[in-house]
MARLORO-169980 format. One line per 3 residues: their letters; for each residue x, y, z of C-alpha. Coordinates in pm, 1 decimal, padded with zeros to 6 digits, always signed. Last residue first. Example, Ala and Ser with C-alpha at 12.3 -4.5 7.8 and 13.67 -1.06 7.14 Angstrom:
BEGIN
sa = +01367.0,-00106.0,+00714.0 ~ +01230.0,-00450.0,+00780.0 $
This chain:
BEGIN
itk = +03195.0,+03301.4,+04446.9 ~ +02855.2,+03333.4,+04366.1 ~ +02652.2,+03064.9,+04119.3 $
rti = +02359.3,+03108.5,+03830.8 ~ +02201.5,+02823.6,+03801.4 ~ +02160.4,+02610.8,+03451.9 $
rnr = +01902.3,+02348.7,+03477.6 ~ +02039.5,+02062.5,+03336.7 ~ +01896.4,+01922.3,+03042.3 $
stl = +02146.5,+02102.6,+02786.9 ~ +02422.8,+01909.6,+03007.1 ~ +02648.2,+01995.2,+03274.6 $
ref = +02949.7,+01859.1,+03413.5 ~ +03112.0,+01943.0,+03743.7 ~ +03495.1,+01895.5,+03804.7 $
rrs = +03680.5,+01599.6,+03941.5 ~ +04055.6,+01694.0,+03947.5 ~ +04199.2,+01461.2,+03626.2 $
hrr = +04555.0,+01421.2,+03650.1 ~ +04789.0,+01388.1,+03961.2 ~ +05143.0,+01427.3,+03898.4 $
gpe = +05400.7,+01204.8,+04071.4 ~ +05653.4,+01197.8,+03794.4 ~ +05617.4,+01537.7,+03546.4 $
tge = +05432.9,+01462.4,+03239.0 ~ +05172.9,+01722.3,+03271.2 ~ +05457.9,+02005.4,+03334.4 $
qll = +05674.2,+01923.5,+03067.6 ~ +05355.5,+01915.3,+02809.1 ~ +05276.4,+02263.3,+03009.8 $
kfq = +05633.9,+02392.1,+02949.9 ~ +05592.3,+02316.9,+02574.0 ~ +05276.0,+02421.2,+02526.1 $
trg = +05398.2,+02822.4,+02675.9 ~ +05345.2,+02974.1,+03036.1 ~ +05263.4,+03260.2,+03031.2 $
syr = +05350.8,+03626.3,+02905.0 ~ +05355.2,+03734.6,+02528.1 ~ +05467.6,+04043.1,+02420.7 $
fts = +05301.2,+04379.5,+02332.0 ~ +05534.6,+04686.7,+02278.3 ~ +05408.2,+04753.0,+01970.1 $
grr = +05461.4,+04885.0,+01559.0 ~ +05805.5,+04738.6,+01457.9 ~ +05880.7,+04366.5,+01513.1 $
fls = +05789.9,+03992.6,+01573.0 ~ +05987.9,+03686.4,+01467.2 ~ +06275.1,+03835.1,+01620.6 $
iss = +06136.9,+03855.1,+01982.6 ~ +06235.2,+04088.5,+02192.4 ~ +06275.4,+04139.5,+02558.7 $
rrk = +05977.4,+04250.7,+02765.4 ~ +05840.1,+03935.7,+02885.1 ~ +05600.3,+03987.5,+03188.3 $
epl = +05530.7,+03640.4,+03367.2 ~ +05872.9,+03543.4,+03244.0 ~ +05876.3,+03246.1,+02935.3 $
ari = +06061.5,+02942.8,+02988.7 ~ +06165.8,+02812.0,+02641.9 ~ +06022.8,+02576.2,+02368.5 $
srf = +05865.0,+02812.7,+02210.7 ~ +05683.7,+02744.4,+01906.0 ~ +05268.8,+02661.5,+02046.6 $
fth = +05281.0,+02975.9,+02309.0 ~ +05491.9,+03196.4,+02124.0 ~ +05353.5,+03136.5,+01767.8 $
hev = +04987.4,+03200.4,+01900.1 ~ +05048.6,+03501.3,+02109.5 ~ +05256.0,+03671.9,+01867.9 $
csk = +04993.7,+03593.1,+01519.6 ~ +04719.5,+03716.2,+01762.7 ~ +04870.0,+04057.9,+01877.2 $
wla = +04925.4,+04124.7,+01539.7 ~ +04561.5,+04062.8,+01429.2 ~ +04482.9,+04279.9,+01751.9 $
kca = +04719.1,+04534.0,+01600.3 ~ +04552.1,+04508.7,+01275.1 ~ +04214.0,+04575.9,+01392.2 $
ska = +04305.1,+04893.7,+01601.3 ~ +04461.3,+05040.2,+01306.0 ~ +04162.6,+04996.3,+01106.2 $
pcn = +03960.6,+04801.7,+00843.4 ~ +04318.7,+04570.5,+00796.5 ~ +04566.3,+04564.4,+00517.7 $
fai = +04750.7,+04279.3,+00362.0 ~ +05125.5,+04277.7,+00275.7 ~ +05359.6,+03993.6,+00154.2 $
vei = +05698.3,+04025.0,+00156.3 ~ +05957.7,+03796.0,-00052.3 ~ +06306.6,+03816.8,+00076.3 $
hns = +06543.2,+03725.5,-00270.4 ~ +06842.8,+03545.1,-00132.5 ~ +06763.0,+03215.8,-00368.1 $
gpl = +06908.5,+02871.5,-00322.3 ~ +06659.1,+02712.0,-00063.5 ~ +06333.0,+02942.5,-00072.6 $
pvm = +06411.4,+03264.0,+00148.0 ~ +06189.9,+03278.5,+00451.5 ~ +05881.0,+03484.3,+00467.5 $
elm = +05795.9,+03850.2,+00569.6 ~ +05450.2,+03870.5,+00648.0 ~ +05321.5,+04257.9,+00682.8 $
lsk = +05050.1,+04378.1,+00834.5 ~ +04901.6,+04719.0,+00702.5 ~ +04654.7,+04942.2,+00942.3 $
wkf = +04911.7,+05135.2,+01081.5 ~ +05240.3,+04941.6,+01034.5 ~ +05273.9,+04603.4,+01127.2 $
nia = +05531.7,+04344.5,+01123.4 ~ +05546.3,+03980.1,+01083.1 ~ +05893.6,+03779.9,+01039.5 $
sir = +06064.9,+03517.2,+00919.1 ~ +05782.8,+03284.2,+00793.6 ~ +05816.2,+02959.0,+00661.8 $
vwp = +05870.3,+02762.1,+00996.9 ~ +05536.2,+02914.6,+01123.3 ~ +05304.3,+02768.1,+00836.6 $
fsn = +05187.3,+03028.3,+00597.1 ~ +04904.7,+02892.7,+00414.4 ~ +04692.5,+02991.6,+00060.0 $
lav = +04358.2,+03053.3,-00072.7 ~ +04180.5,+02846.9,+00205.4 ~ +03827.9,+02864.9,+00027.6 $
lys = +03567.8,+02994.7,+00271.9 ~ +03195.3,+02860.7,+00142.2 ~ +03073.9,+02775.2,+00462.1 $
deg = +03076.3,+03176.1,+00633.6 ~ +03183.6,+03403.6,+00291.1 ~ +03449.5,+03353.2,+00050.9 $
cfv = +03835.4,+03372.0,+00059.2 ~ +04058.2,+03210.3,+00287.0 ~ +04416.1,+03284.0,+00375.2 $
tvg = +04616.0,+03095.2,+00627.2 ~ +04845.0,+03175.3,+00903.8 ~ +05052.7,+02933.0,+01093.9 $
rss = +04966.6,+02595.0,+01268.1 ~ +04874.0,+02649.1,+01635.5 ~ +04614.6,+02914.4,+01457.1 $
vgm = +04578.4,+03239.1,+01295.7 ~ +04311.2,+03255.5,+01030.8 ~ +04337.5,+03601.5,+00760.5 $
wlh = +03995.7,+03601.3,+00569.4 ~ +04010.4,+03791.6,+00239.0 ~ +03813.2,+04122.9,+00070.1 $
igs = +03939.3,+04195.0,-00257.4 ~ +04144.8,+04549.4,-00246.7 ~ +04445.2,+04472.5,-00477.3 $
idt = +04705.0,+04479.0,-00209.8 ~ +04493.0,+04228.5,+00004.4 ~ +04234.6,+04275.6,+00211.1 $
vlh = +04149.8,+04153.9,+00595.0 ~ +03910.9,+04029.5,+00811.6 ~ +04048.6,+03823.2,+01121.6 $
mdm = +03972.9,+03484.4,+01216.5 ~ +04141.2,+03289.0,+01509.0 ~ +04136.4,+02942.5,+01376.0 $
gyq = +04094.1,+02643.9,+01607.2 ~ +03941.1,+02467.1,+01364.9 ~ +03942.2,+02595.6,+01050.3 $
elr = +04026.2,+02291.1,+00801.8 ~ +03862.0,+01987.9,+01003.9 ~ +04144.9,+01746.5,+01158.2 $
cav = +04074.2,+01882.2,+01525.2 ~ +03721.5,+01799.2,+01527.2 ~ +03794.6,+01448.4,+01449.6 $
dlf = +04013.7,+01404.9,+01751.2 ~ +03818.0,+01672.2,+01956.8 ~ +03494.4,+01442.3,+01962.5 $
rrd = +03703.1,+01090.7,+02020.3 ~ +03836.8,+01240.6,+02383.4 ~ +03525.9,+01415.9,+02424.4 $
cea = +03382.9,+01082.1,+02410.1 ~ +03649.0,+00900.5,+02599.8 ~ +03560.9,+01129.0,+02891.2 $
pll = +03180.6,+01121.8,+02893.2 ~ +03201.0,+00710.7,+02929.5 ~ +03190.4,+00454.1,+02547.5 $
grn = +03038.3,+00185.6,+02662.9 ~ +02790.1,+00156.4,+02391.1 ~ +02898.8,+00384.6,+02100.7 $
kkh = +02754.8,+00197.1,+01790.6 ~ +02408.6,+00264.9,+01899.1 ~ +02493.1,+00671.9,+01909.6 $
let = +02598.7,+00644.0,+01515.3 ~ +02224.7,+00453.3,+01440.1 ~ +02065.8,+00771.4,+01634.6 $
vrq = +02273.6,+01025.2,+01428.5 ~ +02154.5,+00889.9,+01132.1 ~ +01806.3,+00892.4,+01279.7 $
kfd = +01868.6,+01267.5,+01353.3 ~ +01948.0,+01296.8,+01028.6 ~ +01629.7,+01136.8,+00898.1 $
ism = +01419.6,+01374.4,+01093.4 ~ +01598.0,+01649.3,+00965.4 ~ +01791.7,+01878.5,+01167.9 $
del = +01734.8,+02249.2,+01326.2 ~ +01751.8,+02161.8,+01663.0 ~ +02011.5,+01878.4,+01638.5 $
fpf = +02329.1,+02045.7,+01873.4 ~ +02054.3,+02174.8,+02085.4 ~ +01862.6,+01843.9,+02159.0 $
dnl = +01480.9,+01807.5,+02165.5 ~ +01425.9,+01642.5,+01899.9 ~ +01650.6,+01399.1,+01982.4 $
yga = +01446.4,+01115.6,+02188.5 ~ +01212.9,+01144.1,+01911.8 ~ +01157.5,+00798.0,+01857.2 $
phe = +01183.7,+00636.8,+02172.1 ~ +01573.2,+00669.1,+02412.0 ~ +01448.7,+00513.1,+02747.4 $
vpd = +01323.2,+00206.2,+02648.0 ~ +01530.6,+00167.8,+02324.2 ~ +01825.0,+00171.0,+02494.8 $
ydg = +02158.7,+00356.7,+02365.6 ~ +02409.7,+00406.5,+02631.1 ~ +02510.7,+00721.5,+02767.1 $
yeg = +02258.8,+01012.7,+02720.6 ~ +02476.6,+01353.2,+02791.2 ~ +02855.2,+01150.4,+02640.6 $
qvl = +02664.1,+00934.7,+02358.2 ~ +02475.0,+01238.1,+02243.5 ~ +02779.8,+01461.3,+02233.8 $
yss = +02982.6,+01165.0,+02052.9 ~ +02698.9,+01080.5,+01795.3 ~ +02718.8,+01458.2,+01770.5 $
lla = +03041.5,+01427.9,+01645.5 ~ +02913.1,+01199.3,+01368.0 ~ +02668.8,+01315.7,+01248.7 $
ytt = +02817.1,+01641.5,+01185.2 ~ +03119.1,+01432.1,+00985.0 ~ +02893.0,+01275.0,+00756.5 $
dsc = +02710.7,+01608.1,+00686.7 ~ +03031.1,+01800.3,+00620.5 ~ +03231.5,+02040.7,+00847.9 $
flr = +03218.6,+02388.6,+00953.9 ~ +03350.4,+02631.9,+01230.2 ~ +03271.3,+02965.9,+01330.4 $
qnl = +02920.4,+02882.2,+01201.7 ~ +02728.3,+02950.9,+01584.3 ~ +02653.8,+02592.9,+01647.5 $
ldd = +02994.0,+02453.1,+01511.8 ~ +03197.7,+02755.2,+01707.4 ~ +03002.4,+02621.6,+02015.4 $
kvq = +03038.4,+02259.9,+01990.8 ~ +03408.6,+02322.5,+01982.2 ~ +03382.8,+02546.5,+02265.2 $
lsl = +03209.4,+02281.0,+02429.6 ~ +03458.0,+01982.8,+02320.6 ~ +03743.9,+02275.0,+02488.6 $
fyr = +03535.5,+02283.8,+02802.4 ~ +03548.5,+01895.3,+02823.0 ~ +03939.5,+01866.4,+02705.4 $
tsd = +04064.0,+02064.6,+02971.2 ~ +03801.8,+01903.4,+03252.0 ~ +03949.0,+01543.0,+03136.0 $
efl = +04304.4,+01698.0,+03231.7 ~ +04641.0,+01560.4,+03045.7 ~ +04578.7,+01750.0,+02714.9 $
ytp = +04830.0,+01759.8,+02405.1 ~ +04629.7,+01423.6,+02277.5 ~ +04357.7,+01644.6,+02192.6 $
sip = +04551.4,+01792.3,+01930.2 ~ +04642.5,+02118.7,+01809.2 ~ +04570.9,+02272.0,+02079.4 $
ylk = +04298.9,+02547.7,+02122.3 ~ +04425.7,+02905.4,+02183.7 ~ +04167.7,+03159.9,+02340.6 $
vrf = +03899.6,+02899.8,+02426.0 ~ +03618.5,+03106.5,+02629.9 ~ +03480.2,+03241.2,+02947.0 $
rfn = +03245.1,+03530.5,+02866.8 ~ +03299.3,+03833.0,+03056.6 ~ +03030.8,+04084.5,+03202.2 $
ypg = +03146.7,+04399.1,+03394.7 ~ +02852.4,+04613.7,+03355.2 ~ +02988.1,+04865.5,+03380.5 $
rkv = +03247.0,+05076.8,+03355.8 ~ +03587.7,+05163.7,+03212.3 ~ +03700.9,+04775.3,+03157.9 $
qkr = +04095.2,+04746.4,+03046.3 ~ +04218.6,+05002.6,+03329.3 ~ +03985.1,+04870.2,+03577.2 $
lqk = +04063.0,+04535.3,+03575.6 ~ +04418.3,+04618.1,+03612.9 ~ +04653.0,+04453.5,+03378.7 $
fpd = +04866.4,+04104.4,+03392.8 ~ +04527.8,+03912.1,+03336.7 ~ +04485.4,+04092.2,+03013.2 $
lwh = +04086.7,+04051.3,+02907.2 ~ +04050.8,+03964.5,+02581.1 ~ +03886.9,+04202.4,+02373.0 $
tig = +03524.2,+04226.2,+02155.6 ~ +03378.2,+04512.5,+01976.2 ~ +03050.6,+04646.2,+02064.0 $
knd = +03101.8,+05029.7,+02125.2 ~ +03114.7,+05058.8,+02477.4 ~ +03367.6,+04774.7,+02491.8 $
fyq = +03302.0,+04405.4,+02526.7 ~ +03500.1,+04152.9,+02720.3 ~ +03654.7,+03809.2,+02709.3 $
lgf = +03815.3,+03604.0,+02954.0 ~ +04064.1,+03350.5,+02885.3 ~ +04174.7,+02994.0,+02764.2 $
ydt = +04468.3,+02744.0,+02666.4 ~ +04659.5,+02914.3,+02959.8 ~ +04493.6,+02734.1,+03213.7 $
eel = +04590.0,+02398.3,+03193.4 ~ +04476.4,+02367.6,+03546.6 ~ +04138.4,+02414.9,+03563.3 $
glh = +03859.6,+02286.5,+03822.7 ~ +03549.2,+02509.4,+03715.7 ~ +03590.6,+02745.3,+04059.8 $
kfv = +03926.0,+02742.2,+04050.2 ~ +04006.8,+02864.0,+03669.6 ~ +03677.3,+03150.8,+03762.9 $
enf = +03833.1,+03269.4,+04110.2 ~ +04228.9,+03260.4,+03899.0 ~ +04100.1,+03443.1,+03639.6 $
lvd = +03910.8,+03735.7,+03864.8 ~ +04210.6,+03785.9,+04036.9 ~ +04464.7,+03744.4,+03710.9 $
apa = +04225.5,+04111.8,+03638.9 ~ +04500.6,+04234.0,+03875.9 ~ +04345.1,+04417.9,+04198.3 $
rkn = +04299.3,+04803.7,+04176.5 ~ +03869.7,+04713.2,+04139.8 ~ +03873.8,+04463.2,+04411.1 $
vdi = +03655.2,+04177.4,+04250.2 ~ +03346.4,+04011.8,+04317.7 ~ +03247.5,+03695.0,+04164.7 $
svt = +02949.4,+03580.3,+04000.4 ~ +02953.3,+03266.0,+03803.2 ~ +02696.7,+03192.2,+03496.5 $
sgd = +02579.9,+02871.5,+03341.4 ~ +02581.4,+02821.4,+03013.8 ~ +02820.0,+02528.8,+02981.3 $
lve = +03072.6,+02762.8,+02806.2 ~ +03069.7,+02999.5,+03078.1 ~ +02920.7,+03346.2,+03146.4 $
vqc = +03126.6,+03523.3,+03425.3 ~ +02963.3,+03828.1,+03568.5 ~ +03180.0,+04064.9,+03763.0 $
ayv = +03064.9,+04225.1,+04101.2 ~ +03352.0,+04483.5,+04126.2 ~ +03449.8,+04600.7,+04458.9 $
eam = +03553.0,+04916.1,+04589.3 ~ +03751.4,+04860.8,+04926.0 ~ +03590.8,+04926.8,+05252.8 $
């Protein structure tokens, strides 16, 4: 009998899925079982994370064998959003918007995404409406939000503000709440940012965020991050890395032949490679209009020197094409879990 890995996958709704995978099988077997269980079709926005023996987080590569990436057990993974769409209007499935909204909620709760109190109250009202339905003074007496996870640490006055907004959301179904929640969230400055710690040539500690729009450099800490500079993908002609240094080569300004190169240093070579790979994936997924084979070996002119890594999979352009094909059926049924549901362990 073939040896199997007993994999535990933590999903964004708090549930855990148990899946047995042959140790010699490619990791996409695990991906496919998870996506099938969750009822997801727009799968390329998502990924599986795991921790190595040093506690460092990695993204599982679906095209490599599981045993060559996770050297030893326990085989625990986290299902997360890897590539955040620019807007919920780019998504066709209710299930995709649902899991994206759970990820954004998690980002806000764990201070990977920040917003004003006014915006937080509005976002909270959509989550409350999606979970509790229309406000009813009998079913929702004073204090009904005290146990709502998104508002546990908020004041009574703030919860009252959310209640007033909840009343105005009457008639909104959960799927529409997800759309409105994401429509507000995607306008936040740090939405969808894959953040990496870097230093500039002066040794000043900075944060570099990679997203669908390009690369943004921040200074500060936590909620006090301030954007210093933004480099849209159209302004970047090449991204290289060598050892611990990442170099952005900019497109010359009109009327100039001067090529500006901006360099940043990462804490380690592995960190620099991870940042470079993030740039490769984000640029290719959001900017390419060509169909890519599963294992792409040809080079992309934007990314030179440092690694043979290439993005493999469908691009956003391809997903949009598939979503608008005649006769395509949208919005497959899927299970929603709420904070009031009992979280259960499921085995496939």
